[in-house]
C-alpha positions in Angstrom: -70.0 121.6 -184.3 -69.3 117.9 -184.7 -67.9 117.4 -181.2 -70.4 114.7 -180.3 -70.9 115.0 -176.6 -70.4 118.7 -175.6 -68.3 118.4 -172.5 -68.0 122.1 -172.4 -71.6 122.3 -171.4 -71.1 119.9 -168.6 -67.9 121.7 -167.4 -69.8 125.0 -167.0 -71.5 125.4 -163.6 -74.2 127.5 -165.3 -74.9 124.9 -167.9 -74.2 127.4 -170.7 -75.5 126.2 -174.1 -72.1 126.7 -175.6 -72.5 124.6 -178.8 -75.7 126.3 -179.6 -74.5 129.9 -179.4 -71.1 129.0 -181.0 -73.1 127.7 -184.0 -75.3 130.7 -184.1 -72.3 133.0 -184.1 -70.7 131.1 -186.9 -73.9 131.8 -188.9 -73.8 135.5 -187.7 -77.2 135.2 -185.9 -76.1 137.4 -183.1 -79.6 138.0 -181.7 -80.4 134.3 -181.3 -76.9 133.8 -179.9 -77.5 136.5 -177.3 -80.9 134.9 -176.4 -79.3 131.5 -175.9 -76.5 133.0 -173.8 -78.8 135.0 -171.6 -81.0 131.9 -171.1 -78.5 130.5 -168.7 -76.3 133.4 -167.7 -77.6 136.8 -166.3 -74.2 138.5 -166.7 -72.2 137.1 -169.6 -70.2 140.3 -169.9 -68.8 139.6 -166.4 -68.0 135.9 -166.9 -66.6 136.7 -170.4 -64.0 138.8 -168.7 -63.5 137.3 -165.3 -64.2 133.5 -165.5 -61.2 131.2 -165.9 -63.2 129.2 -168.4 -63.5 125.6 -167.1 -65.6 125.1 -170.3 -62.5 125.4 -172.4 -60.8 122.7 -170.4 -63.7 120.4 -171.2 -63.8 121.2 -174.9 -63.5 118.1 -177.0 -60.7 119.7 -179.0 -58.7 120.1 -175.8 -58.1 116.3 -175.8 -55.1 116.9 -178.1 -55.1 120.5 -179.3 -56.1 124.1 -178.3 -59.7 124.4 -177.3 -62.3 126.6 -178.9 -61.9 130.1 -177.5 -65.3 129.9 -175.8 -64.6 132.7 -173.3 -63.8 135.2 -176.1 -66.9 134.2 -178.1 -69.1 134.7 -175.0 -67.6 138.1 -174.4 -68.2 139.1 -178.0 -71.8 138.0 -177.9 -72.5 139.9 -174.6 -70.9 143.1 -176.0 -72.8 142.7 -179.3 -76.0 142.3 -177.4 -75.6 145.6 -175.7 -74.5 147.4 -178.8 -77.5 146.1 -180.8 -80.1 146.4 -178.1 -80.6 142.7 -177.5 -80.6 143.0 -173.7 -83.6 145.2 -172.9 -85.0 145.3 -169.3 -87.5 142.5 -168.7 -89.9 143.7 -166.0 -92.5 141.2 -164.8 -96.0 141.1 -166.2 -97.5 141.2 -162.7 -96.3 141.4 -159.1 -96.7 138.5 -156.6 -97.0 140.8 -153.5 -94.2 138.9 -151.9 -91.1 140.7 -150.7 -87.5 139.4 -150.7 -84.4 141.0 -149.2 -81.1 140.1 -150.7 -78.0 141.0 -148.6 -75.0 141.6 -150.7 -74.7 142.9 -154.3 -72.0 140.7 -155.7 -72.6 138.4 -158.6 -74.6 136.0 -156.4 -76.9 138.6 -154.9 -77.4 140.4 -158.2 -78.2 137.2 -160.1 -80.7 136.2 -157.4 -82.3 139.6 -157.3 -82.7 139.8 -161.1 -84.3 136.3 -161.3 -86.7 137.0 -158.4 -87.6 140.4 -159.7 -88.4 138.9 -163.1 -90.5 136.3 -161.3 -92.7 139.1 -160.0 -91.4 139.5 -156.4 -90.5 142.8 -154.9 -86.8 142.6 -154.3 -84.5 145.0 -152.3 -80.8 144.5 -152.4 -78.8 145.7 -149.4 -75.1 146.6 -149.9 -72.7 147.7 -147.2 -70.5 149.8 -149.5 -71.4 153.1 -151.0 -71.7 151.6 -154.5 -73.1 148.4 -155.8 -71.2 145.4 -157.1 -69.4 143.8 -154.1 -66.0 142.6 -155.1 -66.7 143.4 -158.8 -66.8 147.0 -157.8 -63.9 147.4 -155.4 -62.0 144.1 -155.6 -61.6 143.6 -159.4 -59.3 146.2 -160.9 -60.5 148.5 -163.6 -58.0 147.1 -166.1 -59.6 143.6 -165.7 -63.2 144.7 -166.0 -64.3 148.3 -166.6 -67.0 149.4 -164.2 -69.2 150.6 -167.1 -70.2 147.0 -167.7 -71.4 146.8 -164.1 -73.2 150.1 -164.3 -75.0 149.1 -167.5 -76.4 146.0 -165.9 -77.4 147.8 -162.7 -79.4 150.3 -164.8 -81.2 147.3 -166.5 -82.1 145.9 -163.1 -83.4 149.2 -161.9 -85.6 149.5 -164.9 -86.9 146.0 -164.2 -88.0 147.0 -160.7 -85.2 145.8 -158.4 -84.6 148.2 -155.5 -81.1 148.9 -154.1 -80.0 150.3 -150.8 -76.3 151.2 -150.5 -74.3 152.1 -147.4 -76.6 149.7 -145.5 -74.9 147.2 -143.2 -77.5 144.6 -142.2 -76.8 143.9 -138.5 -75.8 147.5 -137.8 -77.7 150.1 -139.8 -80.6 147.6 -140.1 -81.3 144.9 -137.6 -81.1 141.5 -139.2 -84.0 140.1 -137.2 -86.1 143.2 -138.1 -85.3 142.7 -141.8 -86.4 139.1 -141.6 -89.7 140.0 -139.8 -90.7 142.5 -142.5 -89.8 140.3 -145.6 -91.2 137.1 -146.8 -87.7 135.7 -147.5 -84.1 136.8 -147.0 -81.1 135.7 -149.2 -77.7 136.0 -147.6 -75.2 136.6 -150.3 -72.5 138.5 -148.5 -69.6 136.6 -149.9 -66.5 135.2 -148.2 -64.8 138.4 -147.0 -63.0 137.2 -143.9 -59.4 137.2 -145.1 -56.8 134.7 -144.1 -53.8 136.0 -142.1 -50.1 135.3 -142.3 -48.8 134.5 -138.8 -45.1 135.1 -139.0 -42.7 137.3 -137.0 -42.8 140.9 -138.1 -46.4 140.9 -139.3 -47.1 143.9 -137.1 -44.8 146.1 -139.1 -46.2 149.1 -141.0 -46.5 148.6 -144.7 -48.0 145.1 -144.6 -51.6 145.0 -145.8 -54.3 142.7 -146.9 -55.0 142.6 -150.7 -58.6 143.8 -149.9 -57.2 146.8 -148.1 -55.1 147.7 -151.1 -57.3 147.0 -154.2 -60.4 148.9 -153.0 -58.3 152.1 -152.6 -56.9 151.7 -156.1 -60.5 151.3 -157.4 -61.6 154.4 -155.6 -58.9 156.3 -157.5 -60.5 155.1 -160.7 -63.9 156.1 -159.4 -62.6 159.6 -158.7 -63.2 159.5 -155.0 -59.5 160.1 -154.2 -56.6 161.4 -156.2 -53.9 159.0 -154.9 -54.3 155.9 -152.9 -52.8 156.0 -149.4 -51.2 152.6 -150.2 -50.0 153.6 -153.7 -47.1 151.4 -154.8 -45.3 154.2 -156.7 -41.5 153.9 -156.3 -41.9 151.1 -153.7 -40.5 147.5 -153.7 -43.7 145.5 -153.6 -44.0 141.8 -152.6 -47.3 140.0 -152.9 -47.7 136.8 -150.8 -50.2 134.6 -152.6 -50.1 133.1 -156.1 -53.8 133.3 -157.0 -55.9 135.7 -159.1 -56.1 138.2 -156.3 -52.4 138.3 -156.1 -52.2 138.8 -159.9 -54.7 141.7 -159.5 -52.4 143.3 -156.9 -49.4 142.8 -159.2 -51.1 144.5 -162.2 -52.3 147.3 -160.0 -48.8 147.9 -158.6 -47.3 147.9 -162.0 -49.7 150.6 -163.1 -49.0 152.6 -160.0 -45.3 152.7 -160.9 -43.8 150.4 -158.4 -40.0 150.1 -158.3 -40.3 146.4 -158.3 -43.0 143.8 -157.9 -42.6 140.1 -156.9 -45.4 137.6 -156.4 -44.8 134.6 -154.2 -46.6 131.3 -154.6 -46.0 128.5 -152.0 -46.8 125.9 -154.6 -44.3 124.6 -157.2 -44.6 125.9 -160.7 -47.1 123.8 -162.7 -46.2 122.3 -166.0 -47.2 123.7 -169.3 -49.4 120.7 -170.2 -52.0 118.8 -168.2 -50.9 115.6 -166.4 -53.1 113.0 -167.9 -52.5 110.6 -165.0 -53.6 113.1 -162.3 -55.9 115.5 -164.2 -57.2 113.8 -167.3 -59.4 115.5 -169.8 -62.1 117.0 -169.3 -61.1 118.0 -165.8 -59.9 121.5 -165.2 -56.1 121.2 -165.1 -53.6 123.0 -162.9 -51.1 124.2 -165.5 -48.8 127.2 -165.8 -50.9 130.2 -166.8 -50.0 133.8 -167.5 -52.4 136.6 -166.9 -52.0 140.0 -168.7 -50.7 141.3 -165.4 -47.9 138.7 -165.3 -47.0 139.4 -168.9 -46.8 143.1 -168.2 -44.6 142.6 -165.1 -42.3 140.3 -167.1 -41.9 142.8 -169.9 -41.3 145.7 -167.5 -38.6 143.7 -165.6 -40.1 144.7 -162.3 -38.5 142.0 -160.2 -35.9 143.1 -157.6 -33.0 141.7 -159.6 -32.4 142.0 -163.3 -32.1 138.2 -163.6 -35.0 137.4 -161.4 -38.6 136.6 -162.2 -41.6 138.7 -161.0 -43.1 135.4 -159.9 -41.5 133.0 -157.5 -42.8 129.5 -156.9 -42.3 127.1 -154.0 -41.5 130.1 -151.8 -42.6 130.3 -148.2 -42.5 133.5 -146.1 -40.4 133.1 -142.9 -40.5 136.6 -141.4 -40.5 140.4 -142.0 -37.9 142.8 -140.8 -38.1 146.6 -140.7 -36.3 149.8 -140.0 -36.0 151.8 -136.8 -39.4 153.5 -137.5 -41.2 150.2 -137.5 -41.8 150.0 -141.3 -41.2 146.8 -143.2 -38.1 146.8 -145.4 -37.4 143.1 -146.1 -39.3 139.8 -146.6 -37.4 136.7 -145.7 -38.3 133.5 -147.6 -37.2 130.0 -148.1 -37.8 127.5 -150.9 -40.0 124.5 -150.0 -40.6 121.0 -151.4 -43.9 119.5 -152.4 -44.8 118.9 -148.7 -44.0 122.5 -147.9 -40.9 121.6 -146.0 -38.0 124.2 -146.1 -35.1 123.3 -148.3 -31.8 124.0 -146.5 -29.6 126.7 -147.9 -32.4 128.3 -150.0 -33.2 131.2 -147.6 -32.9 134.8 -148.9 -34.4 138.2 -148.4 -36.4 140.5 -150.8 -36.6 144.2 -150.5 -40.1 145.1 -149.5 -41.5 148.5 -148.8 -45.1 147.3 -149.3 -46.3 143.8 -148.7 -49.7 142.6 -149.8 -51.3 139.5 -148.4 -53.4 137.7 -151.0 -54.1 134.4 -149.2 -57.8 133.9 -149.9 -60.8 134.0 -147.6 -62.1 131.7 -145.0 -65.8 132.6 -145.0 -68.3 135.4 -144.3 -67.3 138.2 -142.0 -69.2 138.0 -138.7 -68.3 141.5 -137.4 -71.5 143.2 -138.7 -73.7 141.0 -136.4 -75.9 139.6 -139.2 -75.1 136.0 -138.5 -75.4 136.2 -134.8 -78.6 138.3 -134.8 -80.3 135.7 -137.0 -78.8 132.8 -135.1 -77.5 131.2 -138.3 -75.6 127.9 -138.0 -72.1 127.6 -139.4 -70.5 124.7 -141.2 -67.2 123.3 -139.7 -65.1 125.4 -142.1 -66.7 128.7 -141.1 -69.2 129.1 -144.0 -73.0 129.4 -143.5 -74.6 126.0 -143.0 -77.4 125.2 -145.5 -79.5 122.4 -146.9 -79.6 121.1 -150.4 -82.3 123.7 -151.2 -80.2 126.6 -149.9 -82.2 126.9 -146.7 -80.5 127.7 -143.4 -81.7 126.7 -139.9 -83.8 129.9 -139.8 -87.1 129.5 -141.8 -87.3 131.9 -144.7 -83.6 132.6 -144.7 -81.5 131.3 -147.6 -77.7 131.3 -148.1 -75.9 131.3 -151.4 -72.6 132.1 -153.0 -69.2 132.3 -151.3 -70.8 132.9 -147.9 -72.1 129.3 -148.0 -70.0 127.6 -150.7 -66.7 129.2 -149.8 -64.4 131.2 -152.0 -65.0 130.2 -155.6 -65.4 131.4 -159.2 -67.7 134.1 -160.5 -69.4 131.5 -162.7 -70.3 129.5 -159.5 -71.5 132.7 -157.9 -73.9 133.4 -160.7 -75.0 129.8 -160.8 -75.7 129.9 -157.1 -77.6 133.1 -157.4 -79.9 131.7 -160.1 -80.4 128.5 -158.1 -81.2 130.2 -154.8 -83.7 132.3 -156.7 -85.5 129.2 -157.9 -85.5 127.9 -154.3 -86.9 131.1 -152.9 -89.5 131.3 -155.6 -90.6 127.7 -154.8 -90.7 128.6 -151.0 -92.9 131.6 -151.7 -95.3 130.2 -154.3 -95.1 126.4 -154.0 -93.6 126.0 -157.4 -91.1 127.7 -159.7 -90.4 128.1 -163.4 -87.1 129.7 -162.8 -84.1 127.7 -164.1 -81.7 126.4 -161.5 -78.3 125.3 -162.8 -77.4 123.5 -159.5 -79.4 122.0 -156.6 -82.7 120.1 -156.4 -84.6 122.7 -158.5 -83.0 121.6 -161.8 -85.5 121.9 -164.6 -85.4 122.7 -168.3 -83.8 126.0 -169.0 -86.1 128.9 -169.8 -85.6 132.6 -170.3 -87.0 134.5 -167.4 
């Protein structure tokens, strides 16, 4: 622990006390390590599995050698905490008689709800889906995070007093204005679920779907709701357009479903294996070539369309789709591009494609449910919810946090925003707050709540 200044702590949006719990683990004091970890992170079992670990990029060792495996240590502490009973429910000592509605049960909404419940407020979480968890439930594949980890945390929150209402679309099943009128505060944490489109010829062909149409069905198979997904990739040539984590989730799912071939397209050039010190010096998070478990599996299984091809194609731009007489997609036509995304002559080719999945990210919150319009919420120029530095919107008593306001981001940012908006709401309701806020104007010394 002689790293001097712990840049890992600064690199973590949650401000996780990494050197402290690393040291405690080295001394096998797992209870104290769990306490220090939970002091800044409500759901370390989630981040320990899903976060890309910007903390490791900021590790002092990462200047010239591999970083401390912080993410693995975090996951081990979280799992040990549950095994040893170090994460019991923490209901409040007394209630404040203030009510808060949290719209959305993703990591932001759940973190905000747990913090506000522990502060003594009566909190109800509204979720549009039939199960809680948001994208963690239906967007993250089971192989990446087993849903038992989510269920265990939800049981803890129920024991603490948080209330949940599933299959409740605020703006349709419940009027947004009505909800605001009967609660002392409302937190909008609906996420950024408005997916980006690919406007190219042939997009209307059958067999071309958004990633968030495909992944939820695969998760429902794992939940036991259906036996086989209607979009199952079995024996199909699958092409995934989009080189990010969602695309990798689609790739891993398609491999498990028995696809005939799987190819993931990334419009950006393949990054190098080492950080570019001139562009991304330590301790910034570098853009380097990374392999997920899904990529490794696809490479081992040789699932690309040609024996000498890679399951991952970089600097590839989709030109158009072509189909058969029945109107079903059969080929994706692409071209290689340079750093400015300009097509390179003579590089066009076609890939067999019976199932195309678009994983191009999200532009902001979905407005189709009516929530935003019914409350009269202002939007920022990029389509996210406009808010002040204290998470307040233009509507008094309505707060916005997470991807709905920040834009598509990491789970660690989602939890940090949930904790911070909880401090802001607590301050709004009571005039002060002892809740810790990792980001925003409510920063204060960390405390376990």
